[in-house]
N, C-alpha and C positions, 0 to 999 in steps of 0.2 A: 702320409698318415691316413690310415683307414678311416672311412666315414661311419659316423655311429648310425645305427638302425634307426628308423623314423620312429619306432616304439619307444626308444631310449630318449628321443628328442622331444616326445609330446609333453612330458612334465615341464622341460624347460620353455617350451612356447606357451604353455598355459599360465606358468607363473609370471612370464614377462608381461601379460596383458593387464592394464589398469584394472582396478575393481571398479564395478559400475556403481553409480550413485543408489542410494537406499530409495529414494524417489524424486521426483522432480514437479515443478509447478511454475507457472508463468505469471508475470506482473505486467499491467498496463497501467498507465498514468495519464490523467488530463487530456482526455480525448476532446472533450470540450467542443462538441459539434453545434453548429448553429446555421441555419439557412440564411445567412447574412454575410456583408461585405467583410473582407479581411480587416484586421486592425494591427497595424505594424507586422510582427512575424506571425501573428495568429491568423492562420487559415482556417477559418471555422467549418466552411464547407468542404475542404479538402480532407477533414478528418474522417467523414464517411467512407471515402475511398481506401484511406489508410488502415482504418479499423477493419475493412474488409479484407485487406491484404495480410494484415496480422492474423486474423481469424483462420484464413487460407492456410497460412504457414502453420499455425499451431494444430489446426485440424489434421494435417499431414503426419503428425507425431501420434504415437499410441501409449505414451510413457507419462503424461501428465495427470497427476492427481487431482488437480484443479487449476483454474485461472480465475485471478482476481484482479479488478480494477480498482484503483485508488481514488476514485472520487473525481468529480466535474466531468461526468459522462456528457452533460449538456452545458451550454453558455449561460442562457439567459431565458428562454422561452419554453413554456411546458409542451408546446407542440412539437418541438424537435425530439423528445423522448422517445416517441413511437420508431421513427426510422433508425436512429441509432441503436436502440435497444433491439430491434429486429435482426441487426447485423450481428451484434454481441450474442444474441441468443442462438446463433448457428454454431456456437462453439460445442464441439462434442464433448469435451471435459466439463465436469461440475463446474457452475458459474458461481463467483462470489462478487459481491458489491462492498463498497465504502462509500459513504456519504460524503461529498465535497461541498464547499460553499456556494458554487454555482449551480448546483443541482437544486436549491430550494426555490425554484420558479413555481413551486406548487406547495401545498400544506405538507407538513412533515409525514402525517399519516398516510396521505395519497402517495407520496414518493416511495416510502417503505414498501407499501402494497404493490405499487406497479414494478418495482424491482424485485419482487418476490423474496424479500428479505426477512429473516425470522425476527428481526428488531433493528433498531438503528445501531446498537453495539450486540455483539454475539460472540461467540466462541466455537471452535471445533477443532477435532482432533484427527491426526493421520500419521501412521508409521512412526509412534513414540513421541511425536511432536505436537504440541498445543498451539493453536493460532487464535489470536484475540483481536477482534475487529472494534474498535473505538469510534465514537461519535464525537468528533472534534468540533461540530456545531451544536453540541448540547446546550452550552450557554453562548448566546449570540444575539446581535441586534438585528440580523437579518430578517425581513418581513416575513417569509414563508417558514422560518426555522421553528420559531414558536410564537404563540398567539398572544396579543397584549394582554396583561393582567395575569399571565401564569407566573409561577415562582420562577421557573427558569429564565423566562424573558427579563424578569426584574433583576435577578442575579447576573444576568450577562449585561445589562446596562450599567450595573454597579461596578463589574468588573472593568468594563470597556472604559468607563469614566475614570476609574482609579489609575489604570494604564495611561490614558490620555493626559491626566493631570500630572502624572510623572515622566511625561513626555517618553514613554517607552518606545522603542523601535518597532514593535509589533502592535501598537495601539492602532489597529486599521479594522474598519468595520467589516472587511472581508476575511478576516481571523475569527476564530472562535475559541471557546474553552470547554474544559470537561468538568462537569459538575460534581457535587460531593456524592451523590448516590453513585454514579457511574465509576468514581475514584474507589469507593467501598468495593464496589464489584470487582473492578480491575485488581485491587489487592487480593480479593479473595481467589481469583483465577491463577494469579501468579503463585500464591502460597500453595493452592492445591497442586499446581504443575511442579513445584519443589517437591512436595511430600512424595508424589508419584514418580519422580525422577524423570519427568518430561522436560523436553528443551522447548523455548517458547519464542515466537516471533509475533510482535505486535505490528498491526497494521492500522494506520490513521492518514486522514488526508494531510495533516499538518506535521511539519518537522518540530522537534522537541530540543535539538541541538544546534546552536547558531553555526557550529564549524561545519555541519552537513548541508547547509543551506544559506539563507541570509537572514540576519535578525527581523528584517521586516514581515518574514513569513511564518514566524514562530507561533504555535500554539499559545494562546493567552497565558495559560498557567503552565508552561512547559517545565519549569523548574520542579514544580510539585509532582507532576507525572514521571519526571526523570529520576528522581529521588526514590519513587516508588519502584521503578524498574530496577535501579541498581541495588535496591535491598534484598532482592531474589537472585540466588545463583541460577536460576532455571532460564533467565532471559538471555537469548542469544542475539537478538536483533530487532530493530524498529524499523519498519518500511514505510515510507510517505511519497506522497506527491506535492503537489501545490507550487512548488518552485519549478518552472518548467525546464530550467537549465540543468537540474540534476545536481549532486552532491553527495559527499562521502566524509564520514570522520568515525573514529573509534575512541571510545571513552569508557575507562574502567570495565574492559572486557565486553562491552556492548557494541554492536556494529549499527550505525545509524545512516541509512541509505536513502537518498532522495532520488525518485526516479525521475527521469527527464519526461515531459509532456507531449504527446503525439500531436497536439495542436501547434506545437512550434518546432516540429522536427523536419520542416522543409518538405522537399519533395518525396522523401523516404518515410517510412512507417518507423515505429519504435517500439519494441517490447522487450522483456527480459525472461529468460529462463533460469530458474534457480533448482540447481542440482545439490541435493541434500546428501552429505556424507557423516560419517560418525565425528569427525573432527573438523569439519570446514563446509561452508556453503561455497558453491562455485556459480558465479553469475556470468551469463553470457547472453547475448541477444542480437538484435537488429539495429544498425545505425548508431544513433546516439546512446543506446542502453548501455549502462555500465559493464565492464568487463573485469571482474577481479575475484580473487579468492579470498574468504573471509574465515580465519582460523577460529574454531570455538574450542573452548577446554572441554574434555571428555567428562561424562557424568556417570 
């Protein structure tokens, strides 16, 4: 059989190669650095080197739209923020933050300012997608999250006491909730995304679906938030940390991903790279990071 000329083979070779993602971004969770002795599997000091390793690996890429850490950058001491933030700030790609319960070793305003966040909750857009960052410590009984006497602190205490009285699994003072004003803002974000035919990923420190984590880690008012997500066809996924073991579940077309924590990743670091396609999100990464393909309905 006579060989085909290379010119005729070129289209065949081209079409056989998979299409590249529209864009990619990276996710890290629960670095939880602290200059202190380990506690169980939590190697607090080790997080400094593991974050450094992750930053070096991510900086070797040139395709990341942004990198986001899902909260608990530190464990419990304000003095630990500077050294771990200095490592995170070496990232070349744009850097994003989510607030976690352990981060409130300092007043809320100070924390938001030092992290360079536009606010405790905010949104941004890229490549036809809208990314919404929620403050899961909006309602809280944690000392640094809200000052005594503020409406949010009073509502947080009321919500916590109500959950405790009902013996709810997530009635823990290291969880938090989303207040009414922020819920209204979230609803507006999602509706605008639906009208503009954008797809949405919501980032929060806390899970809102027990199958993707453990009930003890759930956001206090997880059901109200989840109902809001499921009301809008624009929502593709919810990404959270908090439960260091990680997890995943799908419900009503929305993917709920809990990313494993660096502080309990052993000797290796852990991070994920999310490749965004028209019909799927493809997750891959280092060590215990989830490796899966999340199918999404076209819009």
